[in-house]
N, C-alpha and C positions, 0 to 999 in steps of 0.2 A: 508373411510380410510382418514386422512386430511392430508391436505398438505401444505407448507407453500409456498408463491408470497413475491413479493417486491410491493406494493401502490408505492412508490418514495426513490427518492434516489438526497441528496443535495451534495454538498461541498462548503467550502469556495474558492475563489481563490487560489494558495500557495505560501507563501511568503518567501523570501531570511531566509534563517538561522541564520540571520548576526546582528549587533548589530546594521545595518541600513536599516533593511528588514523593511518592510510595519507592521509586528506585533511582532514587538521585544519590545512592549510596552503594549502588551497585554497580562495579566496572561491566562495558557494557560484552566483553568475553562470556561472562557469568549469565547474564539475561540469554544469550545464544545457548548457551550450552546445558541452560534450564528446558529449551524446546527440544533439546536436540534428545536428553534421557528423557523428555516425558513422551517422546515419539518413540523411541525403544521400548520404555515401557508399556506403551499402549498396543504395538502391532508384533512384540516379542522377538523384535527384531534382533537378528547377531550383528553387532557394529563393525564387526569384522568383515563381513559379507558388503559393509561399502564400497562401492567404487570410488565416489565421489562428494564432497558436500559443496554443492555451491549456492552461496551465499552471497548476501547482497547487503551494502552498505552505501551510504552516501558519504558520511564526513570521515574521509578515510586518513586520519587524521589523529594524534594522541594514544587514545587507549582505544581507539578502534582502526589505527592504522597497522603497516606488517600485516598483509592478509589476516584479518581477525578472523573470519569464519575457520582457519587452520587450527587456529588455540580455541575455538569455542569446541571443534571436535575432541585436539585436545582434555581440553576443561572437563569437557562431557564423560571422560572414560572410554574414548575411544580406541582401538590400538593406532598404533605410533604407525602401522602400516597405511591408514586410512588418511586419503590427501584430502585437501579444503581448498577453494579459491574464490574470492570476494571480487561481485560485479558491481559497477557503476552504472548504472541508466537513469543517475538520478531517482525521479518518486519512483521509477521502476524496475529499481536493482530486482528484489526479488522475485517482480512479475517476470521477468527475463530471466532469471538463476532459475524460475520456473522450465522456461522454454527451453533453456540450455541441456535440466538434465532428461528431461523430454526428447529433445534432440537426440539427446547420448546416447539412450533407452533404444530408439529404434532406431538408432544407425549402428549399436550392436557395438559401443564405445561402453556403454555400461551395460551391467546387468540392474542392478540397485544401486538408487541413487538419492540424495537429498538435497533439497533446493529448499532454503530457507532464507531467513532475513533479519535485520539488527538493525536498530536506531537507538541510542540515547541520548537524546540532544538536552536533557540535563546537567550533562558532562563535556559534551563536541556538541555544545550551540549551531543551530542553521550557518550556513557558511564557514565554519572556522578553517574550512582546510582552504580557503582562497585569499587566508590572513597571511602574512610575514611582519613578525615584531610590529604586530597589531592595524599593521595597513592591507587594507584590502588591496588584492593585485588584478592585474587586466587578465582573468583568465583564457578570454576571447581572440586575443592578438589583434593586432593590428589592423589586419586584413581585413576578417570580420567587422573591427569597428568600420572601415572605411566602407565594407560594401552594405550597410545597416546607420549610416551616419545619422544623425550623431552617434549611434551606438546603441546596444542593448539596451533594457531595461530592468527593472525588479517586477516580478511577478503579481505580486502586489497592483500595480500599476497595470501588468496585462492584463490580468481580472479587472479592472476599472473598464478596459477600452472593449474590451470584451460586452461588458454589461451596456454600455454604452450602442454598440452595434447592432444587438440583437433588442436594445429598447429596453432592458430590465430596470424594473425602478428599485430602489433602498426596501421597498415592501414586500415586493415579491422577495428579493436574496434574505429579509430576514423571517417571511411565513415557510419559507424552504429551509431556514436554520432552526427555525421552531420545531419542524415536522420532523428534520433528522433526530432531535431529541426527543420528542416523544414517541416515536418508531424504539430510537435504539432502547428509552427507560421500556417500552412494553415489553420489548423482547426479553431483557431480564428482568422482568419482573413473571413473563409467563415461564423460565427457563428456557429459553430457545439459544442462549449461547452457551448455557451450559457445557454441552456436549462438543465445546470447541477449546475450551479456556484448560492451560494447567496453572491454577492459582500459585503464589510464588510469595513464600516468606522473605522478605528484606529489612535490612538496618537500613532506616532513615537517616540520611544527613544529621539530624541530632542525637544520630545513637540508637534511639527507641527500635523494636521492633514490630513488624506489623504483616499480616496476613492480606496481600491484595487479592481478592478473590474476584471485583467484579473490573470493568473500567472506571477509571476517575473523574473522565472528562465528560460523563455522561449528566445534564444537568437536568431534571427530569422537572422542577420547578421554575424552571423559567418561564418567563411570558413575552408575548409581543411588547407590551412596555419598556423590560427593560433592555431588550434586543434593540429598538426604538431609543433609549437614551446612551447608545456606544457612539464613541466620535468614529468619524472616518481615519483609517490606519494609515492612508497613504497619503494625503494631499497634501500637495505643495505646488508653490507657483514653477517650479523647472519643468514639471509637465504640462501645466497647461499651457505654457509659453511652448511647449513642443506640438502639443498635440490640439492646443485647442481648447474650450469647455471641455471639462469633466462635471458631472456629477456630484463624485464620489460618494460611492455606495459602499464601498467594503467598509468590513468593521470586522472585530475580534469578532464577533461573533457570527456572524454569516461567513467565516472562513474558520479554517481548521486550525484547531490551538497545537501548540507542542507537544510532542510524545514522549516516550521510552516505551522501548516492547520490544519481542520478535514472536518467531516465526514458522513453521517447519514442516513440509511434507516429504513424508514419502513416494518415491514414482520407482517404477519398476517394470516389467510385461506380464498380460496374462498368465503365459508359462512358468514366467520364475515367480508371479504372486501363488499360482494353484499348487507349485513346488514347495511353497512356504504353507500352504496351509491360509494362506491371506486371501479376505473376500474384497476385492477391490471398491469402493466406492466411486469412482469416475474412470472417464478414461480424455486425456490430452488429446479433444477432439482439431482444433486448430489453434495455431498462433503463430503471431505477427505482429509487426513492428513498423512505423512510418516517420517521415519527418514533417512537420509543416512550418508558416512562418515564424520563426524564432523570436521575433518582438511580439508579434500576442500568443506564441510562448502553448500555451495551453488547450490552442482549441486542435493539437494533433488528434484528440479522440475520436472528433468526426469523423477523419478518411481515415482513420484504425479500424473504425466500427465497419465501415461500408467495406475496407478490404478483407477484415478477416470473415464476415460474412460471406463474402464472392467467393475465398476459397475455400469454405467452408461449406461450397453450395446449400447453402441457406438462407432463407429471406427471414427478416427481424420479427417476423409475428411467429416464428419457429420457436424462438429464446422465451425462456419461460422464467427466466431471473436473470438481471441485469446487474451489476456491481460495479457503478461508474465515481471514480474516487472522488470524494469532495474535497480536494485542496480548498476550492472557493465556491461559493452557491452558485455564481456567476459560471462558472464553466459546466456545470450541470446540468443548468437551466438553458444555456445555449442550445448543449447537446439534444437537450429531449426536444426543441425546436426542431432542430434540424435532419434528427433521425425519426421526430415522428413515433417512437418508443411510449409503450404504455406507461405512464408513470406510477402505477397502481405495480408493478412489476421491479421498479429501480431502486435499490437500496430500499430492501424490506424491513430490514431491522435496523435504519437507519444508517447514517455514515457515516464519516470521517467529522463533519463538522461536530459530530457526538461523540462515537468512540474513539476518534484519535489518528493522528495519523505521523507514528514513528516512522519518518521517511524509507531508510531503506528496509524495513521491515512492512513497509504497507501491501504491495504485491502479495505477499504470502498470509497476511491476512485477509486482505479481500477472497483470496481462492478460497481459507479455507471459512470463511465464513458463509462465500454461494456453496459449497458441497453440503452445509448444512442448510440454507434456506429450501434450495431442490429438494434433499430428502423431507425437510417438513412439508413442503407444497406437493410432492409428487411430480416434481418437472424435471423435464428430462434434460434440456437445453440449456447451460449459464454463459454467459458472455461479461468478463469481466475486462476495464477500460482504464487505461492512467495514464494523465497528462505528466509531463515531466518536463524541466526545465530545459532552456538550449530548444525547445520546440520538436520535442519526438513524444512517441505515445507508444504505448503495448497492447495490444488487445487480443485474448486470448477466450475459446471456447472450450468448456466441455461438456461431457457426457453422463447423465448419472448413469451409473450400471444398476441394476436390483439386485438387492441384496438378499 
């Protein structure tokens, strides 16, 4: 039976998704192409051997539209014969790309595939794909609106409802965020991210050129006092009128920032890897996706975790490292409460609150980081899970292979 192994994985350092961010002057196709070229350089891959590049992107509008993954492959210098396809499962897009690449390899549709993702939130602001002439469109349609009357809500409000349901205080959310920054800063200081990043020299929007070598949104000097001084980001009387009293705990400090970045993984079979002289880093053990309440929206990672463990025939205690996307601190804290996972094994090098969350690239970024954590700790199984707009969630288990 064919398997799916990961030969290597690489990502850009993540930039601030703002006008003064390191990648604000970089077209998203160029960001994406950078990690594709880096993967080729790191592995000695002949791009002509790639059967497909499966890439994730959320804001598929403007510069990220028109099957942006295909253009990234061309920009990376891949032969015209190499196709590309762009996936949208919201924040889980590139995690889903990894699942599709692995499934294609196992099924025999591919021998070699690349799973990747990109997001330039500087150039394609979040939600841009739902705007027409500056007016936000009803993407869910009237039937969904009626089913969940009086309608779906913003993710930030969902994060507030999660905090309320699980009894999470503002202090707990801020404490979690502070720990994320401290862990990420320590990981950078100790060189633990060095093996997964491909630094990128880029022209900033003001014309200056800089080499970005570390994640731009990690704040080593942040403090509990600074976090406590931030104002709630989503407080609005409309939501208290609909849902009742809300403590308003979610701030810019305990939620993920906006970011630019890209990541990519090389996926093949053990046999093909051996034929090319590659020593795989990990095996894609099990991958699942599930749906959940689209109003709470971000809780799908809880049933997704249970589903992937059951399908894998593993117990929670068998997992040595977890990467749980830190879209909001409340989401991960609720997941910890429900699963009973060991917090010391979760987001060991910090998470999206510090490192960043370039939407379409985040699933591939989590996988890239997870491989490094397993190798550095000697762990065998790693589990990553991603909450997604609309109430879906991906969960993937990888198994580290001895090198």
